[in-house]
Backbone bond lengths (Angstrom), bond angles and torsions (degrees), N, CA, C in turn:
res aa  C-N    CA-C-N  psi(-1)  N-CA   C-N-CA  omega(-1)  CA-C   N-CA-C  phi
1 M - - - 1.454 - - 1.527 108.03 -
2 N 1.331 116.80 127.74 1.456 120.91 179.47 1.519 111.08 -72.98
3 R 1.306 115.19 135.67 1.463 121.26 176.39 1.527 107.81 -83.57
4 V 1.318 116.52 145.00 1.457 122.23 -179.21 1.522 107.85 -113.31
5 P 1.352 117.36 125.24 1.461 118.54 -179.01 1.525 111.96 -67.54
6 M 1.340 115.05 142.73 1.457 121.25 -179.67 1.524 107.91 -151.03
7 T 1.311 116.67 143.73 1.462 120.09 176.68 1.533 109.46 -80.88
8 K 1.325 116.13 163.91 1.463 120.13 175.95 1.522 110.70 -60.90
9 Q 1.343 116.56 -36.90 1.464 120.68 179.06 1.525 110.48 -64.78
10 G 1.327 116.59 -41.87 1.460 120.83 178.98 1.516 111.55 -63.06
11 E 1.323 115.62 -41.68 1.466 119.74 177.95 1.529 110.16 -62.87
12 A 1.329 116.58 -44.17 1.464 120.61 -179.10 1.529 111.37 -62.24
13 Q 1.335 116.83 -40.22 1.464 120.37 178.75 1.523 111.10 -64.67
14 L 1.334 116.77 -42.40 1.466 119.34 178.98 1.528 111.00 -65.64
15 R 1.319 116.77 -42.38 1.475 119.50 179.07 1.531 111.23 -63.37
16 E 1.339 116.31 -37.55 1.460 120.61 178.14 1.530 110.76 -65.57
17 E 1.329 116.30 -43.83 1.465 120.11 178.20 1.530 110.47 -63.19
18 L 1.326 116.53 -42.59 1.462 121.31 179.06 1.532 110.50 -60.43
19 Q 1.305 116.48 -45.54 1.469 121.36 179.00 1.529 110.42 -60.14
20 H 1.346 116.64 -43.78 1.464 121.12 -179.99 1.534 110.66 -63.80
21 L 1.321 116.76 -43.11 1.460 120.27 179.51 1.521 111.46 -62.25
22 K 1.336 116.45 -42.59 1.466 120.17 -176.07 1.524 113.23 -75.89
23 T 1.328 117.25 -35.30 1.464 119.38 -173.07 1.524 114.59 -100.35
24 V 1.339 118.00 -19.51 1.463 120.07 -177.83 1.534 111.35 -116.34
25 R 1.326 116.40 -59.01 1.467 119.41 -172.92 1.519 112.87 -71.33
26 R 1.350 117.59 -41.80 1.476 119.51 -178.98 1.527 110.71 -62.00
27 P 1.345 119.78 -50.60 1.470 118.98 178.58 1.535 112.95 -62.03
28 A 1.331 117.48 -34.02 1.462 120.11 -179.98 1.524 111.23 -66.57
29 V 1.321 117.13 -40.58 1.464 119.35 -179.40 1.524 110.89 -72.84
30 V 1.311 117.60 -33.23 1.480 119.95 175.66 1.531 109.19 -63.24
31 Q 1.317 116.45 -41.01 1.473 121.10 177.21 1.532 110.63 -64.34
32 A 1.336 116.85 -41.83 1.472 120.86 179.88 1.527 110.55 -63.63
33 I 1.329 117.24 -38.93 1.471 121.07 178.06 1.527 109.86 -64.77
34 A 1.321 116.40 -44.03 1.471 120.31 179.67 1.523 110.98 -61.14
35 E 1.332 116.70 -42.22 1.467 119.92 179.90 1.531 110.92 -67.36
36 A 1.333 116.42 -39.59 1.459 120.14 -179.85 1.535 110.59 -66.07
37 R 1.325 117.20 -34.55 1.475 120.95 178.44 1.522 111.20 -63.22
38 E 1.318 114.99 -33.55 1.464 119.54 -178.53 1.524 112.35 -67.50
39 H 1.328 116.81 -16.63 1.465 120.63 -178.14 1.517 112.97 -81.95
40 G 1.323 117.24 0.15 1.458 118.92 173.81 1.515 114.47 104.86
41 D 1.336 116.11 -137.27 1.461 124.71 -172.69 1.531 112.15 -47.67
42 L 1.329 116.25 115.45 1.464 120.90 -176.18 1.520 112.69 -77.69
43 K 1.343 117.82 -23.08 1.465 120.22 -178.07 1.522 111.87 -63.86
44 E 1.317 117.18 -35.95 1.462 120.90 -176.00 1.524 111.43 -112.66
45 N 1.307 116.66 23.77 1.460 121.02 -177.55 1.531 109.42 -101.37
46 A 1.328 116.95 98.60 1.472 122.17 -176.81 1.530 111.35 -63.64
47 E 1.311 117.18 -37.09 1.472 120.47 179.86 1.527 110.64 -62.12
48 Y 1.336 115.59 -41.27 1.459 120.47 179.70 1.530 110.36 -63.64
49 H 1.335 116.73 -46.78 1.468 120.69 -178.71 1.533 111.39 -65.32
50 A 1.325 117.00 -38.48 1.465 120.46 177.98 1.525 110.49 -65.18
51 A 1.320 116.79 -41.98 1.465 120.75 179.45 1.526 110.91 -65.98
52 R 1.330 116.96 -39.12 1.470 120.24 177.70 1.534 110.81 -65.27
53 E 1.333 117.70 -38.62 1.462 121.13 177.01 1.520 110.69 -63.54
54 E 1.332 115.04 -43.68 1.461 118.91 178.50 1.525 110.66 -63.80
55 Q 1.318 116.79 -39.11 1.456 120.67 178.08 1.527 110.36 -61.50
56 A 1.311 117.14 -43.29 1.470 120.86 178.97 1.528 110.46 -62.87
57 F 1.330 116.82 -41.05 1.460 120.34 178.21 1.530 110.20 -62.79
58 I 1.321 117.26 -46.84 1.466 121.40 -178.53 1.526 110.80 -61.54
59 E 1.320 116.96 -46.72 1.466 120.06 -179.88 1.525 111.08 -63.30
60 G 1.343 116.87 -39.44 1.464 120.56 177.23 1.518 111.81 -63.53
61 R 1.328 116.00 -42.18 1.468 120.34 179.83 1.527 110.53 -66.81
62 I 1.317 118.25 -39.05 1.470 121.54 177.23 1.523 109.79 -59.90
63 K 1.329 116.90 -47.16 1.470 120.25 179.16 1.526 111.17 -62.31
64 E 1.336 116.48 -41.24 1.463 120.97 -179.82 1.530 110.86 -62.52
65 I 1.324 117.26 -45.62 1.467 120.65 -179.68 1.522 110.34 -65.85
66 E 1.338 117.30 -43.96 1.465 120.05 179.37 1.523 110.72 -60.26
67 H 1.330 117.25 -39.21 1.467 120.68 177.92 1.531 110.43 -65.37
68 K 1.324 116.86 -46.90 1.467 120.22 -179.98 1.522 111.20 -58.76
69 L 1.312 116.30 -42.31 1.470 119.61 179.50 1.527 111.40 -67.85
70 S 1.336 116.99 -32.83 1.464 119.67 -178.11 1.524 112.36 -70.72
71 I 1.336 117.32 -26.78 1.469 119.65 -179.40 1.525 112.21 -105.32
72 A 1.326 117.04 3.13 1.464 120.41 -177.71 1.528 111.48 -74.52
73 E 1.302 114.90 140.48 1.458 121.92 170.05 1.517 105.63 -111.17
74 I 1.324 115.97 106.93 1.456 121.02 -175.90 1.529 108.51 -77.45
75 I 1.323 115.30 121.86 1.462 121.28 -177.95 1.519 108.82 -115.99
76 D 1.317 115.76 125.60 1.458 122.60 177.02 1.527 107.49 -112.09
77 P 1.341 117.63 99.97 1.465 119.80 -175.48 1.531 113.52 -63.46
78 S 1.341 117.65 -22.43 1.460 119.37 179.76 1.532 111.36 -70.66
79 K 1.342 116.69 -17.46 1.471 120.59 179.42 1.532 111.93 -92.86
80 L 1.341 116.07 -9.50 1.459 120.42 179.01 1.529 109.14 -92.11
81 N 1.305 116.17 170.09 1.449 119.96 175.05 1.526 108.60 -122.70
82 P 1.350 116.48 78.43 1.454 119.19 -175.02 1.530 113.87 -78.94
83 G 1.328 117.64 -3.41 1.456 120.26 177.18 1.518 113.37 64.48
84 G 1.324 117.47 33.61 1.450 120.86 177.84 1.522 114.28 84.99
85 R 1.323 116.87 -1.84 1.463 120.18 179.29 1.529 110.24 -82.02
86 I 1.312 115.33 154.48 1.458 121.16 177.90 1.526 108.16 -79.20
87 I 1.332 114.77 125.24 1.458 121.90 178.27 1.525 108.36 -132.74
88 F 1.310 116.34 175.57 1.462 121.48 175.23 1.521 108.85 -54.75
89 G 1.320 117.21 134.51 1.455 122.29 178.13 1.517 113.93 91.12
90 A 1.320 117.64 -9.65 1.465 120.57 -179.61 1.527 110.13 -73.40
91 T 1.319 114.83 149.46 1.463 121.41 170.25 1.517 106.10 -105.20
92 V 1.323 115.66 130.24 1.467 120.40 -176.04 1.516 110.91 -125.17
93 V 1.324 114.66 143.08 1.463 121.29 172.00 1.520 105.60 -108.44
94 L 1.330 115.54 126.00 1.459 121.36 -176.03 1.522 109.62 -122.94
95 M 1.329 115.02 152.78 1.456 119.60 172.80 1.524 108.43 -121.48
96 N 1.334 115.16 124.59 1.457 121.08 175.12 1.531 106.44 -69.04
97 L 1.331 117.76 119.36 1.454 120.77 -175.00 1.524 112.73 -70.13
98 D 1.331 119.17 -20.88 1.461 120.95 177.60 1.525 111.90 -81.19
99 T 1.334 116.59 -43.92 1.468 120.66 -174.44 1.523 113.02 -101.48
100 E 1.335 117.37 -11.71 1.470 124.29 -174.78 1.526 112.36 59.18
101 E 1.332 115.96 22.73 1.459 122.07 176.83 1.527 108.69 -85.62
102 E 1.349 115.64 134.98 1.463 119.94 178.42 1.525 109.68 -96.46
103 V 1.333 115.47 141.04 1.463 122.42 175.33 1.523 107.79 -134.02
104 E 1.321 115.07 155.33 1.464 120.58 178.35 1.511 108.11 -127.99
105 Y 1.327 116.13 131.28 1.454 121.87 178.89 1.522 110.31 -133.36
106 M 1.329 114.95 151.37 1.456 121.69 168.87 1.521 106.30 -112.41
107 I 1.328 117.01 131.97 1.455 121.66 -179.11 1.525 108.15 -89.56
108 V 1.335 115.60 117.51 1.462 121.76 -173.49 1.527 110.64 -130.50
109 G 1.323 116.24 178.27 1.458 121.81 176.65 1.517 111.40 -69.60
110 E 1.315 115.89 162.98 1.466 120.84 -175.79 1.524 112.92 -58.67
111 D 1.326 118.36 -37.97 1.461 121.26 -178.60 1.521 112.85 -74.28
112 E 1.318 117.25 -18.17 1.461 121.27 -177.78 1.517 112.75 -93.25
113 A 1.321 117.07 -15.57 1.461 121.06 -173.57 1.523 111.25 -58.97
114 D 1.333 115.22 134.11 1.459 122.68 177.82 1.522 107.26 -157.40
115 I 1.314 116.27 102.02 1.455 120.33 -174.31 1.526 111.71 -61.76
116 K 1.334 117.87 -28.63 1.473 120.77 177.70 1.528 110.84 -63.59
117 L 1.331 116.38 -28.50 1.465 121.38 178.68 1.528 111.39 -99.58
118 S 1.332 116.42 10.92 1.475 123.30 -179.55 1.531 112.21 61.88
119 K 1.321 115.97 33.17 1.466 121.26 176.60 1.518 107.90 -109.62
120 I 1.332 116.48 120.77 1.463 120.16 -178.84 1.524 109.90 -113.94
121 S 1.314 114.42 147.70 1.463 121.23 -179.24 1.521 110.70 -68.93
122 V 1.320 115.37 141.89 1.454 121.47 176.27 1.530 110.83 -60.45
123 A 1.326 116.78 -20.82 1.465 121.24 -179.68 1.531 112.67 -90.08
124 S 1.334 117.94 -3.93 1.465 120.37 -178.84 1.526 110.36 -71.77
125 P 1.331 117.05 154.60 1.468 119.76 -179.86 1.534 113.50 -57.13
126 I 1.324 117.20 -39.40 1.469 118.81 -178.41 1.528 110.74 -68.66
127 A 1.336 117.54 -41.58 1.471 120.05 178.91 1.520 110.66 -64.86
128 R 1.333 116.89 -42.10 1.469 119.54 178.83 1.523 111.01 -61.20
129 A 1.342 116.63 -36.45 1.469 119.95 179.48 1.526 111.50 -72.01
130 L 1.336 117.00 -25.42 1.468 120.97 -175.82 1.529 113.81 -87.97
131 I 1.327 117.71 -31.46 1.469 120.90 -175.46 1.526 110.04 -53.95
132 G 1.338 115.05 127.79 1.462 121.29 178.53 1.516 114.18 92.94
133 K 1.335 117.42 -12.59 1.461 120.59 179.13 1.521 109.90 -79.76
134 S 1.345 116.03 163.03 1.462 122.79 179.11 1.524 108.88 -128.13
135 E 1.329 115.91 172.43 1.467 120.33 177.32 1.525 109.47 -55.98
136 G 1.337 115.21 135.02 1.455 121.23 -179.62 1.515 113.62 93.99
137 D 1.340 118.20 -19.15 1.468 121.48 179.02 1.531 109.94 -73.58
138 V 1.318 115.58 158.09 1.460 121.98 175.43 1.526 107.63 -112.60
139 A 1.328 114.62 131.14 1.469 120.92 178.47 1.520 108.32 -110.87
140 E 1.312 115.67 132.85 1.463 121.24 176.21 1.521 108.28 -99.93
141 V 1.335 114.92 122.67 1.458 121.04 -177.31 1.518 108.64 -113.85
142 Q 1.331 115.77 125.91 1.462 120.51 177.02 1.520 108.36 -78.65
143 A 1.328 116.38 109.27 1.467 122.42 179.73 1.531 108.34 -109.13
144 P 1.334 117.30 164.65 1.467 119.51 179.91 1.539 112.86 -56.01
145 G 1.332 116.83 -32.60 1.462 119.98 -179.06 1.518 113.52 -90.07
146 G 1.313 117.41 7.76 1.463 121.43 -179.06 1.516 110.78 121.94
147 V 1.330 115.50 -170.12 1.457 120.63 -177.35 1.539 109.69 -80.48
148 V 1.333 115.56 132.98 1.462 122.13 176.35 1.522 106.92 -116.11
149 E 1.327 115.85 132.61 1.461 120.28 179.76 1.526 109.85 -104.11
150 Y 1.334 114.60 131.73 1.461 121.88 177.82 1.521 108.71 -121.42
151 E 1.328 115.79 134.79 1.459 120.00 171.69 1.518 107.64 -95.08
152 V 1.322 116.31 135.50 1.457 121.16 178.67 1.528 107.72 -80.64
153 I 1.324 116.68 113.76 1.467 122.67 -178.29 1.527 110.70 -88.76
154 E 1.336 116.44 -42.68 1.468 120.52 -175.50 1.521 110.08 -150.65
155 V 1.318 115.81 145.93 1.471 122.85 175.51 1.524 107.05 -128.83
156 R 1.353 116.33 125.41 1.472 121.40 178.34 1.513 109.34 -127.43
157 Y 1.317 114.24 152.18 1.471 121.11 176.42 1.513 106.47 -125.54
158 Q 1.317 116.75 121.78 1.457 120.11 177.42 1.514 109.51 -120.81
159 D 1.302 115.66 156.35 1.476 118.16 179.61 1.483 111.09 -94.83
């Protein structure tokens, strides 16, 4: 079974979601099903069917999270000695050499990626171009509009 890289933060978020699903949402939907049953005929009871659908979603999500956690390889870059190189879990500050615009990204696992939070997947083209680079290096990223060059301004490792 292939291990999937994940940050400590990603693991904590999944465990928190799992806990919430098991202790809050699952009991609430069981209660909703019980109340809907009390209303009589289940064939034409929309509340009952909606609650059963929600229950199926919750149970599916619980299984999905448990599976992800079972195959996760938790990587803490602050415990490694990458020698200033960009590795999984690193936070990087880059400068687009064409626009001189600075951006900051954290390289995370595929399930943790969220561009709104400046978290990019280790499998993304920009992360693949950055892995192994150090401060001062230039990374060429194949973008839909052509090649974009980024200079690595800073590399940080946080736990």
